[in-house]
N, CA, C and O atoms as a Tinker XYZ file with bonds, in Angstrom:
   408  protein
     1  N     11.127000  -10.325000    1.007000    73     2
     2  CA    11.787000   -8.967000    0.839000    64     1     3
     3  C     11.602000   -8.355000    2.062000    63     2     4     5
     4  O     10.635000   -8.680000    2.751000    81     3
     5  N     12.612000   -7.275000    2.539000    73     3     6
     6  CA    12.699000   -6.472000    4.288000    64     5     7
     7  C     12.905000   -5.247000    3.423000    63     6     8     9
     8  O     13.378000   -5.053000    2.303000    81     7
     9  N     12.343000   -4.461000    4.415000    73     7    10
    10  CA    12.587000   -3.049000    4.317000    64     9    11
    11  C     13.700000   -2.488000    5.083000    63    10    12    13
    12  O     14.479000   -3.278000    5.618000    81    11
    13  N     13.889000   -1.142000    5.213000    73    11    14
    14  CA    14.646000   -0.398000    5.519000    64    13    15
    15  C     15.143000   -1.163000    6.950000    63    14    16    17
    16  O     16.371000   -1.191000    7.028000    81    15
    17  N     14.591000   -1.657000    7.857000    73    15    18
    18  CA    14.846000   -1.849000    8.821000    64    17    19
    19  C     14.509000   -3.121000    9.185000    63    18    20    21
    20  O     13.909000   -3.363000   10.232000    81    19
    21  N     14.950000   -4.193000    8.170000    73    19    22
    22  CA    14.953000   -5.678000    8.365000    64    21    23
    23  C     13.745000   -5.943000    8.635000    63    22    24    25
    24  O     13.778000   -6.826000    9.492000    81    23
    25  N     12.343000   -5.595000    8.311000    73    23    26
    26  CA    11.398000   -5.898000    8.617000    64    25    27
    27  C     10.595000   -6.542000    7.122000    63    26    28    29
    28  O     10.456000   -6.088000    5.987000    81    27
    29  N     10.302000   -7.434000    7.596000    73    27    30
    30  CA     9.553000   -8.517000    5.969000    64    29    31
    31  C      8.629000   -7.162000    6.053000    63    30    32    33
    32  O      8.306000   -6.359000    6.928000    81    31
    33  N      8.317000   -7.413000    4.272000    73    31    34
    34  CA     7.338000   -6.841000    3.393000    64    33    35
    35  C      6.390000   -7.852000    3.143000    63    34    36    37
    36  O      6.717000   -8.924000    2.633000    81    35
    37  N      5.159000   -7.559000    3.492000    73    35    38
    38  CA     4.139000   -8.825000    2.916000    64    37    39
    39  C      2.809000   -8.200000    2.498000    63    38    40    41
    40  O      2.514000   -7.031000    2.747000    81    39
    41  N      1.960000   -9.138000    1.789000    73    39    42
    42  CA     0.888000   -8.650000    1.787000    64    41    43
    43  C     -0.316000   -8.304000    2.647000    63    42    44    45
    44  O     -0.896000   -9.045000    3.441000    81    43
    45  N     -0.616000   -6.881000    2.303000    73    43    46
    46  CA    -1.710000   -5.924000    3.246000    64    45    47
    47  C     -0.870000   -5.398000    4.003000    63    46    48    49
    48  O     -1.502000   -5.054000    5.002000    81    47
    49  N      0.602000   -5.024000    4.167000    73    47    50
    50  CA     1.935000   -4.378000    4.894000    64    49    51
    51  C      1.341000   -2.600000    4.490000    63    50    52    53
    52  O      1.171000   -2.309000    3.306000    81    51
    53  N      1.139000   -1.788000    5.347000    73    51    54
    54  CA     1.088000   -0.525000    5.343000    64    53    55
    55  C      2.514000    0.470000    5.282000    63    54    56    57
    56  O      3.278000    0.637000    6.233000    81    55
    57  N      2.608000    0.867000    4.385000    73    55    58
    58  CA     4.439000    1.521000    4.956000    64    57    59
    59  C      4.343000    2.905000    4.451000    63    58    60    61
    60  O      3.471000    3.326000    3.691000    81    59
    61  N      5.467000    3.660000    5.020000    73    59    62
    62  CA     6.085000    4.816000    4.490000    64    61    63
    63  C      6.669000    4.831000    3.335000    63    62    64    65
    64  O      7.483000    3.908000    3.293000    81    63
    65  N      6.651000    5.332000    2.537000    73    63    66
    66  CA     7.495000    5.549000    1.044000    64    65    67
    67  C      7.941000    6.765000    1.151000    63    66    68    69
    68  O      7.656000    7.512000    2.087000    81    67
    69  N      8.567000    7.011000    0.340000    73    67    70
    70  CA     9.403000    8.385000   -0.026000    64    69    71
    71  C      9.715000    8.097000   -1.304000    63    70    72    73
    72  O     10.212000    7.113000   -1.853000    81    71
    73  N      9.270000    9.299000   -1.722000    73    71    74
    74  CA    10.029000    8.996000   -2.971000    64    73    75
    75  C     10.214000   10.936000   -4.018000    63    74    76    77
    76  O      9.348000   11.773000   -3.764000    81    75
    77  N     11.189000   11.256000   -4.894000    73    75    78
    78  CA    11.156000   12.271000   -5.266000    64    77    79
    79  C     10.560000   13.175000   -6.125000    63    78    80    81
    80  O     10.704000   12.880000   -7.311000    81    79
    81  N      9.862000   14.299000   -5.870000    73    79    82
    82  CA     8.525000   14.757000   -6.680000    64    81    83
    83  C      9.752000   16.462000   -6.896000    63    82    84    85
    84  O     10.267000   17.116000   -5.990000    81    83
    85  N      9.834000   16.656000   -8.205000    73    83    86
    86  CA    10.452000   18.441000   -8.226000    64    85    87
    87  C     11.394000   18.424000   -7.449000    63    86    88    89
    88  O     11.527000   19.504000   -6.874000    81    87
    89  N     12.178000   17.604000   -7.148000    73    87    90
    90  CA    13.766000   17.516000   -6.227000    64    89    91
    91  C     13.243000   17.582000   -4.798000    63    90    92    93
    92  O     14.068000   18.075000   -4.029000    81    91
    93  N     11.932000   17.167000   -4.161000    73    91    94
    94  CA    11.808000   17.336000   -3.201000    64    93    95
    95  C     11.832000   15.708000   -2.931000    63    94    96    97
    96  O     11.700000   14.863000   -3.816000    81    95
    97  N     12.064000   15.390000   -1.267000    73    95    98
    98  CA    11.486000   13.937000   -1.204000    64    97    99
    99  C     10.543000   13.924000   -0.287000    63    98   100   101
   100  O     10.620000   14.555000    0.767000    81    99
   101  N      9.592000   13.205000   -0.622000    73    99   102
   102  CA     8.195000   13.417000   -0.512000    64   101   103
   103  C      7.851000   12.046000    0.520000    63   102   104   105
   104  O      8.372000   10.965000    0.243000    81   103
   105  N      7.108000   12.156000    1.496000    73   103   106
   106  CA     6.923000   10.400000    2.744000    64   105   107
   107  C      5.177000   10.871000    2.540000    63   106   108   109
   108  O      4.513000   11.893000    2.711000    81   107
   109  N      4.898000    9.271000    2.013000    73   107   110
   110  CA     3.399000    8.954000    1.957000    64   109   111
   111  C      3.049000    7.709000    2.519000    63   110   112   113
   112  O      3.969000    6.894000    2.591000    81   111
   113  N      2.080000    7.408000    2.881000    73   111   114
   114  CA     1.452000    5.756000    3.257000    64   113   115
   115  C      1.170000    5.171000    1.287000    63   114   116   117
   116  O      0.622000    5.639000    0.289000    81   115
   117  N      1.850000    4.076000    1.612000    73   115   118
   118  CA     1.429000    2.862000    0.512000    64   117   119
   119  C      1.340000    1.371000    0.795000    63   118   120   121
   120  O      2.306000    0.847000    1.349000    81   119
   121  N      0.671000    0.903000    0.591000    73   119   122
   122  CA    -0.634000   -0.528000    1.024000    64   121   123
   123  C      0.437000   -1.724000   -0.581000    63   122   124   125
   124  O      0.369000   -1.724000   -1.810000    81   123
   125  N      1.191000   -2.449000    0.363000    73   123   126
   126  CA     1.831000   -3.449000   -0.679000    64   125   127
   127  C      0.549000   -4.877000   -0.553000    63   126   128   129
   128  O     -0.149000   -5.447000    0.285000    81   127
   129  N      0.882000   -4.902000   -2.054000    73   127   130
   130  CA    -0.303000   -6.197000   -2.640000    64   129   131
   131  C      0.713000   -7.020000   -3.863000    63   130   132   133
   132  O      1.140000   -6.444000   -4.863000    81   131
   133  N      0.947000   -8.295000   -3.570000    73   131   134
   134  CA     1.527000   -8.975000   -4.757000    64   133   135
   135  C      2.855000   -8.515000   -4.948000    63   134   136   137
   136  O      3.260000   -8.632000   -6.104000    81   135
   137  N      3.802000   -7.922000   -3.956000    73   135   138
   138  CA     4.728000   -7.196000   -4.098000    64   137   139
   139  C      4.596000   -5.708000   -5.172000    63   138   140   141
   140  O      5.503000   -5.177000   -5.813000    81   139
   141  N      2.996000   -5.265000   -5.071000    73   139   142
   142  CA     3.254000   -3.954000   -6.160000    64   141   143
   143  C      2.965000   -3.015000   -4.408000    63   142   144   145
   144  O      2.806000   -3.368000   -3.239000    81   143
   145  N      3.016000   -2.014000   -4.988000    73   143   146
   146  CA     2.970000   -0.505000   -4.190000    64   145   147
   147  C      1.829000    0.063000   -4.535000    63   146   148   149
   148  O      1.677000    0.278000   -5.738000    81   147
   149  N      0.503000    0.538000   -3.387000    73   147   150
   150  CA    -1.107000    0.991000   -4.302000    64   149   151
   151  C     -0.931000    2.329000   -3.307000    63   150   152   153
   152  O     -0.264000    1.989000   -2.331000    81   151
   153  N     -1.224000    3.403000   -3.257000    73   151   154
   154  CA    -1.657000    4.557000   -2.673000    64   153   155
   155  C     -2.629000    5.572000   -3.664000    63   154   156   157
   156  O     -2.528000    5.771000   -4.875000    81   155
   157  N     -3.448000    6.041000   -2.836000    73   155   158
   158  CA    -4.288000    6.864000   -3.039000    64   157   159
   159  C     -3.151000    8.712000   -3.242000    63   158   160   161
   160  O     -2.442000    9.364000   -2.476000    81   159
   161  N     -3.612000    8.860000   -4.765000    73   159   162
   162  CA    -3.315000   10.168000   -5.036000    64   161   163
   163  C     -3.984000   11.490000   -3.848000    63   162   164   165
   164  O     -4.938000   10.717000   -3.755000    81   163
   165  N     -4.210000   12.214000   -3.280000    73   163   166
   166  CA    -4.932000   13.383000   -2.982000    64   165   167
   167  C     -6.093000   13.325000   -2.112000    63   166   168   169
   168  O     -6.775000   14.296000   -1.785000    81   167
   169  N     -6.299000   11.917000   -1.703000    73   167   170
   170  CA    -7.729000   11.510000   -1.500000    64   169   171
   171  C     -8.998000   11.406000   -2.247000    63   170   172   173
   172  O    -10.166000   11.235000   -1.899000    81   171
   173  N     -8.628000   11.504000   -2.955000    73   171   174
   174  CA    -9.294000   11.838000   -4.409000    64   173   175
   175  C    -10.176000   10.408000   -5.391000    63   174   176   177
   176  O    -10.912000   10.440000   -6.377000    81   175
   177  N     -9.712000    9.399000   -4.632000    73   175   178
   178  CA   -10.228000    7.988000   -4.919000    64   177   179
   179  C     -9.267000    7.748000   -6.046000    63   178   180   181
   180  O     -9.208000    6.542000   -6.284000    81   179
   181  N     -8.557000    8.406000   -6.759000    73   179   182
   182  CA    -7.344000    7.871000   -7.904000    64   181   183
   183  C     -6.381000    7.323000   -7.161000    63   182   184   185
   184  O     -5.766000    7.748000   -6.183000    81   183
   185  N     -6.320000    6.022000   -7.934000    73   183   186
   186  CA    -5.896000    4.965000   -7.160000    64   185   187
   187  C     -4.392000    4.958000   -8.006000    63   186   188   189
   188  O     -4.579000    5.180000   -9.202000    81   187
   189  N     -2.878000    4.742000   -7.631000    73   187   190
   190  CA    -1.867000    4.925000   -8.346000    64   189   191
   191  C     -0.880000    3.277000   -7.774000    63   190   192   193
   192  O     -0.841000    2.658000   -6.711000    81   191
   193  N     -0.383000    3.137000   -8.789000    73   191   194
   194  CA     0.635000    1.815000   -7.880000    64   193   195
   195  C      1.851000    1.827000   -8.893000    63   194   196   197
   196  O      2.030000    2.604000   -9.830000    81   195
   197  N      2.612000    0.816000   -8.489000    73   195   198
   198  CA     4.152000    1.129000   -8.937000    64   197   199
   199  C      4.128000   -0.669000   -8.718000    63   198   200   201
   200  O      3.732000   -1.342000   -7.767000    81   199
   201  N      4.703000   -1.047000   -9.979000    73   199   202
   202  CA     4.725000   -2.773000  -10.234000    64   201   203
   203  C      6.238000   -3.116000   -9.558000    63   202   204   205
   204  O      6.643000   -4.278000   -9.521000    81   203
   205  N      7.028000   -1.993000   -9.031000    73   203   206
   206  CA     8.270000   -2.602000   -8.414000    64   205   207
   207  C      8.615000   -2.050000   -6.774000    63   206   208   209
   208  O      8.556000   -0.856000   -6.483000    81   207
   209  N      8.895000   -2.877000   -6.011000    73   207   210
   210  CA     9.123000   -2.680000   -4.680000    64   209   211
   211  C     10.674000   -2.123000   -4.414000    63   210   212   213
   212  O     11.631000   -2.892000   -4.497000    81   211
   213  N     10.798000   -0.985000   -4.150000    73   211   214
   214  CA    12.471000   -0.480000   -3.807000    64   213   215
   215  C     12.269000   -0.553000   -2.310000    63   214   216   217
   216  O     11.611000    0.257000   -1.657000    81   215
   217  N     12.937000   -1.661000   -1.815000    73   215   218
   218  CA    12.842000   -1.704000   -0.441000    64   217   219
   219  C     13.820000   -0.647000    0.422000    63   218   220   221
   220  O     14.122000   -0.728000    1.613000    81   219
   221  N     14.171000    0.247000   -0.438000    73   219   222
   222  CA    15.265000    1.659000    0.233000    64   221   223
   223  C     14.715000    2.424000    0.227000    63   222   224   225
   224  O     15.180000    3.525000    0.521000    81   223
   225  N     13.316000    2.235000   -0.141000    73   223   226
   226  CA    12.442000    3.287000   -0.087000    64   225   227
   227  C     11.173000    3.193000    0.900000    63   226   228   229
   228  O     10.281000    4.040000    0.953000    81   227
   229  N     11.247000    1.908000    1.747000    73   227   230
   230  CA     9.894000    1.672000    2.211000    64   229   231
   231  C     10.308000    1.320000    3.609000    63   230   232   233
   232  O     11.317000    0.652000    3.837000    81   231
   233  N      9.282000    1.915000    4.806000    73   231   234
   234  CA     9.439000    1.155000    5.986000    64   233   235
   235  C      8.186000    0.834000    6.632000    63   234   236   237
   236  O      7.377000    1.627000    7.115000    81   235
   237  N      8.120000   -0.569000    6.575000    73   235   238
   238  CA     6.812000   -1.030000    7.113000    64   237   239
   239  C      6.533000   -0.458000    8.467000    63   238   240   241
   240  O      7.430000   -0.143000    9.249000    81   239
   241  N      5.021000   -0.316000    8.758000    73   239   242
   242  CA     4.819000    0.509000    9.957000    64   241   243
   243  C      4.489000   -0.867000   10.671000    63   242   244   245
   244  O      3.646000   -1.518000   10.056000    81   243
   245  N      5.003000   -1.501000   11.922000    73   243   246
   246  CA     4.794000   -2.134000   12.715000    64   245   247
   247  C      3.512000   -2.327000   13.624000    63   246   248   249
   248  O      2.782000   -3.313000   13.529000    81   247
   249  N      3.299000   -1.233000   14.562000    73   247   250
   250  CA     2.084000   -1.007000   15.222000    64   249   251
   251  C      1.386000   -0.157000   14.542000    63   250   252   253
   252  O      1.870000    0.964000   14.699000    81   251
   253  N      0.121000   -0.143000   13.588000    73   251   254
   254  CA    -0.574000    0.626000   13.460000    64   253   255
   255  C     -1.491000    1.299000   14.414000    63   254   256   257
   256  O     -2.216000    0.604000   15.126000    81   255
   257  N     -1.523000    2.762000   14.497000    73   255   258
   258  CA    -2.122000    3.336000   15.440000    64   257   259
   259  C     -3.834000    3.374000   14.701000    63   258   260   261
   260  O     -4.049000    2.936000   13.571000    81   259
   261  N     -4.955000    3.999000   15.621000    73   259   262
   262  CA    -6.235000    3.708000   14.974000    64   261   263
   263  C     -6.704000    4.135000   13.678000    63   262   264   265
   264  O     -7.335000    3.481000   12.847000    81   263
   265  N     -6.231000    5.538000   13.620000    73   263   266
   266  CA    -6.373000    6.129000   12.044000    64   265   267
   267  C     -5.743000    5.415000   11.074000    63   266   268   269
   268  O     -6.278000    5.476000    9.967000    81   267
   269  N     -4.388000    4.507000   11.209000    73   267   270
   270  CA    -3.750000    3.868000   10.033000    64   269   271
   271  C     -4.666000    2.847000    9.956000    63   270   272   273
   272  O     -5.317000    2.696000    8.922000    81   271
   273  N     -4.785000    2.240000   10.754000    73   271   274
   274  CA    -6.012000    0.949000   10.670000    64   273   275
   275  C     -7.333000    1.458000   10.244000    63   274   276   277
   276  O     -7.942000    0.704000    9.485000    81   275
   277  N     -7.665000    2.093000   10.426000    73   275   278
   278  CA    -8.785000    2.716000    9.634000    64   277   279
   279  C     -8.709000    3.177000    8.148000    63   278   280   281
   280  O     -9.585000    2.972000    7.308000    81   279
   281  N     -7.347000    3.930000    7.916000    73   279   282
   282  CA    -7.037000    4.111000    6.292000    64   281   283
   283  C     -6.534000    2.780000    5.551000    63   282   284   285
   284  O     -6.409000    2.777000    4.326000    81   283
   285  N     -6.239000    1.619000    6.352000    73   283   286
   286  CA    -5.519000    0.114000    5.828000    64   285   287
   287  C     -6.787000   -0.250000    5.285000    63   286   288   289
   288  O     -6.808000   -0.815000    4.191000    81   287
   289  N     -8.082000    0.050000    6.033000    73   287   290
   290  CA    -9.458000   -0.931000    6.077000    64   289   291
   291  C     -9.873000   -0.193000    4.879000    63   290   292   293
   292  O    -10.451000   -0.872000    4.030000    81   291
   293  N     -9.717000    0.929000    4.655000    73   291   294
   294  CA   -10.901000    1.935000    3.623000    64   293   295
   295  C    -10.189000    1.565000    2.114000    63   294   296   297
   296  O    -10.869000    1.646000    1.091000    81   295
   297  N     -8.703000    1.137000    2.071000    73   295   298
   298  CA    -7.947000    1.239000    1.190000    64   297   299
   299  C     -8.407000   -0.282000    0.343000    63   298   300   301
   300  O     -8.627000   -0.684000   -0.799000    81   299
   301  N     -8.375000   -0.781000    1.776000    73   299   302
   302  CA    -8.366000   -2.790000    1.078000    64   301   303
   303  C     -9.824000   -2.621000    0.370000    63   302   304   305
   304  O    -10.259000   -3.074000   -0.690000    81   303
   305  N    -10.405000   -1.796000    1.365000    73   303   306
   306  CA   -12.421000   -1.896000    0.777000    64   305   307
   307  C    -12.394000   -1.385000   -0.815000    63   306   308   309
   308  O    -12.764000   -1.885000   -1.877000    81   307
   309  N    -11.823000   -0.249000   -0.462000    73   307   310
   310  CA   -11.642000    0.481000   -2.079000    64   309   311
   311  C    -10.905000   -0.413000   -3.121000    63   310   312   313
   312  O    -11.306000   -0.398000   -4.285000    81   311
   313  N    -10.003000   -1.076000   -2.814000    73   311   314
   314  CA    -9.484000   -1.757000   -4.217000    64   313   315
   315  C     -9.849000   -2.918000   -3.884000    63   314   316   317
   316  O     -8.936000   -3.627000   -4.308000    81   315
   317  N    -10.683000   -3.650000   -3.340000    73   315   318
   318  CA   -11.785000   -4.715000   -3.386000    64   317   319
   319  C    -13.012000   -4.483000   -4.459000    63   318   320   321
   320  O    -13.806000   -5.340000   -4.848000    81   319
   321  N    -12.958000   -3.197000   -4.805000    73   319   322
   322  CA   -14.134000   -2.735000   -5.639000    64   321   323
   323  C    -14.369000   -1.912000   -6.720000    63   322   324   325
   324  O    -15.296000   -1.772000   -7.517000    81   323
   325  N    -13.169000   -1.348000   -6.523000    73   323   326
   326  CA   -12.523000   -0.836000   -7.590000    64   325   327
   327  C    -12.863000   -1.355000   -9.254000    63   326   328   329
   328  O    -12.796000   -2.530000   -9.617000    81   327
   329  N    -13.194000   -0.318000  -10.047000    73   327   330
   330  CA   -13.031000   -1.166000  -11.598000    64   329   331
   331  C    -11.581000   -0.227000  -12.178000    63   330   332   333
   332  O    -11.504000    0.016000  -13.382000    81   331
   333  N    -10.673000    0.171000  -11.387000    73   331   334
   334  CA    -9.458000    0.386000  -12.274000    64   333   335
   335  C     -8.798000   -0.520000  -12.167000    63   334   336   337
   336  O     -8.519000   -1.223000  -11.196000    81   335
   337  N     -8.404000   -0.548000  -13.582000    73   335   338
   338  CA    -7.637000   -1.582000  -14.757000    64   337   339
   339  C     -6.106000   -1.569000  -13.613000    63   338   340   341
   340  O     -5.341000   -2.497000  -13.875000    81   339
   341  N     -5.760000   -0.885000  -12.746000    73   339   342
   342  CA    -4.184000   -0.825000  -12.230000    64   341   343
   343  C     -4.031000   -2.219000  -10.556000    63   342   344   345
   344  O     -3.137000   -2.583000   -9.793000    81   343
   345  N     -5.474000   -2.514000  -10.764000    73   343   346
   346  CA    -5.871000   -3.327000   -9.725000    64   345   347
   347  C     -6.187000   -5.004000  -10.170000    63   346   348   349
   348  O     -7.273000   -5.584000  -10.159000    81   347
   349  N     -5.246000   -5.372000  -10.439000    73   347   350
   350  CA    -5.701000   -6.988000  -11.162000    64   349   351
   351  C     -6.638000   -7.720000  -10.547000    63   350   352   353
   352  O     -6.939000   -7.259000   -9.446000    81   351
   353  N     -7.331000   -8.901000  -10.923000    73   351   354
   354  CA    -8.376000  -10.023000  -10.400000    64   353   355
   355  C     -7.513000  -10.458000   -9.318000    63   354   356   357
   356  O     -7.963000  -10.626000   -8.184000    81   355
   357  N     -6.024000  -10.690000   -9.676000    73   355   358
   358  CA    -5.582000  -11.815000   -8.839000    64   357   359
   359  C     -5.253000  -11.114000   -7.337000    63   358   360   361
   360  O     -5.334000  -11.725000   -6.271000    81   359
   361  N     -4.781000   -9.397000   -7.517000    73   359   362
   362  CA    -4.445000   -8.391000   -6.795000    64   361   363
   363  C     -5.650000   -8.362000   -5.587000    63   362   364   365
   364  O     -5.312000   -8.393000   -4.404000    81   363
   365  N     -7.419000   -8.285000   -6.080000    73   363   366
   366  CA    -8.382000   -8.312000   -5.565000    64   365   367
   367  C     -8.584000   -9.210000   -4.553000    63   366   368   369
   368  O     -8.876000   -8.940000   -3.388000    81   367
   369  N     -8.376000  -10.549000   -5.161000    73   367   370
   370  CA    -8.542000  -11.956000   -4.321000    64   369   371
   371  C     -7.965000  -11.823000   -3.404000    63   370   372   373
   372  O     -8.466000  -12.124000   -2.320000    81   371
   373  N     -6.834000  -11.376000   -3.493000    73   371   374
   374  CA    -5.158000  -11.014000   -1.878000    64   373   375
   375  C     -6.397000  -10.112000   -1.128000    63   374   376   377
   376  O     -7.009000  -10.620000   -0.188000    81   375
   377  N     -6.692000   -8.881000   -1.559000    73   375   378
   378  CA    -7.058000   -7.765000   -0.818000    64   377   379
   379  C     -8.725000   -8.475000    0.043000    63   378   380   381
   380  O     -9.144000   -8.268000    1.182000    81   379
   381  N     -9.260000   -9.246000   -0.982000    73   379   382
   382  CA   -10.577000   -9.786000   -0.369000    64   381   383
   383  C    -10.220000  -10.742000    0.783000    63   382   384   385
   384  O    -10.944000  -10.856000    1.772000    81   383
   385  N     -8.933000  -11.507000    0.592000    73   383   386
   386  CA    -8.505000  -12.276000    1.853000    64   385   387
   387  C     -8.384000  -11.651000    3.028000    63   386   388   389
   388  O     -9.038000  -11.936000    4.031000    81   387
   389  N     -7.437000  -10.669000    2.934000    73   387   390
   390  CA    -7.147000   -9.568000    3.843000    64   389   391
   391  C     -8.440000   -8.700000    4.405000    63   390   392   393
   392  O     -8.434000   -8.372000    5.592000    81   391
   393  N     -8.956000   -8.528000    4.008000    73   391   394
   394  CA   -10.315000   -8.118000    4.445000    64   393   395
   395  C    -10.988000   -8.913000    5.351000    63   394   396   397
   396  O    -11.412000   -8.598000    6.463000    81   395
   397  N    -11.051000   -9.999000    4.762000    73   395   398
   398  CA   -12.064000  -11.408000    6.004000    64   397   399
   399  C    -10.837000  -11.600000    7.307000    63   398   400   401
   400  O    -11.148000  -12.134000    8.371000    81   399
   401  N     -9.726000  -11.191000    7.090000    73   399   402
   402  CA    -8.750000  -11.252000    8.135000    64   401   403
   403  C     -9.001000  -10.194000    9.397000    63   402   404   405
   404  O     -8.715000  -10.454000   10.565000    81   403
   405  N     -9.666000   -8.797000    8.872000    73   403   406
   406  CA    -9.826000   -8.383000   10.096000    64   405   407
   407  C    -10.888000   -8.099000   11.175000    63   406   408
   408  O    -10.547000   -7.682000   12.282000    81   407
C-alpha cells in the first residue's frame, strides 16, 4: 500500500493522519503495524487503533527528526508491554522485531 505521496506504507511507519472531528479536520501522528493504525490519545497512555488503512488520509514521514524518532521508539516500547486488547500478540511480535532494529 502507498500513501498520498506514493511512499510505501510498511510496519513501523510513522505517519501524519488526517481525521474529521466535529466537522474539523485534525492532523496527528499514527504508527502502522500489521496494516492497522495505532495512536495515543492526548498522551495519556490510552492507545487507540483502527483496523483499516485509508491511504488517502496518510502521509508517511520519510525523514524523522529527533523528537519523532524518540516518540516512535516510546510508542513501540509502550505497545510491546501494554496489556491493551487493541494490541494483538502478532502485533506485539512485529513491534519487538522493530525495537530490535533500533
